[in-house]
C-alpha positions in Angstrom: -43.3 -19.5 61.7 -41.1 -20.3 58.7 -39.0 -17.7 57.1 -38.6 -18.0 53.4 -35.0 -17.9 52.4 -34.2 -16.7 48.9 -32.4 -19.3 46.9 -31.1 -18.5 43.5 -31.1 -21.2 40.8 -27.8 -22.1 39.1 -28.8 -22.8 35.5 -27.2 -23.8 32.2 -28.2 -22.9 28.7 -29.4 -25.9 26.8 -27.9 -24.6 23.6 -24.3 -23.5 24.6 -24.0 -24.8 28.2 -23.3 -21.2 29.6 -23.8 -20.9 33.3 -26.1 -18.2 34.8 -27.7 -17.7 38.2 -31.4 -17.0 37.9 -33.6 -15.5 40.6 -36.4 -18.1 40.0 -36.7 -21.6 38.7 -36.6 -21.6 34.9 -40.1 -23.1 34.7 -41.5 -20.1 36.7 -40.8 -17.6 34.0 -43.3 -16.6 31.4 -40.5 -15.7 29.1 -37.1 -17.0 30.2 -34.1 -14.6 30.2 -31.9 -14.6 27.1 -28.5 -16.3 27.3 -25.8 -13.7 27.2 -23.7 -15.9 24.9 -26.0 -17.3 22.3 -29.3 -15.5 22.9 -31.4 -18.7 23.4 -34.1 -18.7 26.0 -34.0 -22.3 27.1 -32.5 -23.0 30.6 -32.1 -26.1 32.7 -31.2 -26.3 36.4 -27.6 -27.3 37.0 -28.0 -30.0 39.7 -24.3 -30.1 40.5 -24.1 -26.4 41.3 -27.3 -26.5 43.3 -25.9 -29.3 45.5 -22.5 -27.6 45.9 -22.0 -25.7 49.2 -20.6 -22.4 48.0 -20.5 -20.9 51.5 -18.0 -23.6 52.8 -15.1 -21.8 51.2 -16.4 -18.2 51.7 -14.2 -15.7 53.4 -14.9 -12.3 54.8 -11.4 -11.0 55.5 -10.3 -7.5 54.7 -8.6 -8.4 51.4 -11.9 -7.8 49.5 -15.0 -5.8 50.6 -17.3 -8.7 49.5 -17.5 -12.4 50.2 -14.9 -14.2 48.2 -13.2 -17.6 48.0 -10.3 -18.5 50.4 -7.0 -18.5 48.5 -8.0 -15.9 46.0 -5.4 -13.2 45.0 -5.9 -10.6 47.8 -7.3 -13.0 50.4 -5.4 -13.0 53.7 -5.8 -16.8 54.0 -4.6 -19.5 51.7 -7.0 -22.2 50.4 -6.4 -24.4 53.5 -7.5 -21.6 55.9 -4.0 -20.7 57.3 -3.0 -17.1 57.5 -0.6 -16.2 54.7 2.9 -15.0 55.4 3.1 -11.5 53.9 6.7 -11.0 54.8 7.6 -13.3 51.9 5.7 -11.1 49.5 7.4 -7.9 50.8 10.9 -9.2 50.6 10.7 -11.1 47.3 8.5 -8.8 45.3 10.6 -6.7 42.9 8.5 -3.5 43.3 8.7 -3.7 47.1 12.5 -4.0 47.1 12.8 -1.0 44.7 10.7 1.2 46.9 12.6 0.5 50.1 15.3 3.1 51.0 18.9 1.9 50.9 
């Protein structure tokens, strides 16, 4: 038995090239959604984004409550996957040094 896996379609507006993720293929809409930038209703599938593996860099650490990219601002890991050294941030951050008792 095959289980259908939902796959969103990464699309681009043909008028202004804005990216948007659609729930279905653009040809399966009777009336395509309006572009948030220019208001046009003409979308094409972005083949580069569809081939890209967006889950390869996904991280589920406690820095954010949602899946995010490794190396983002609050992520516990850097872009290479190594655990960040937070001692550096605590000793060199100006607000952290002001709040420590002397």
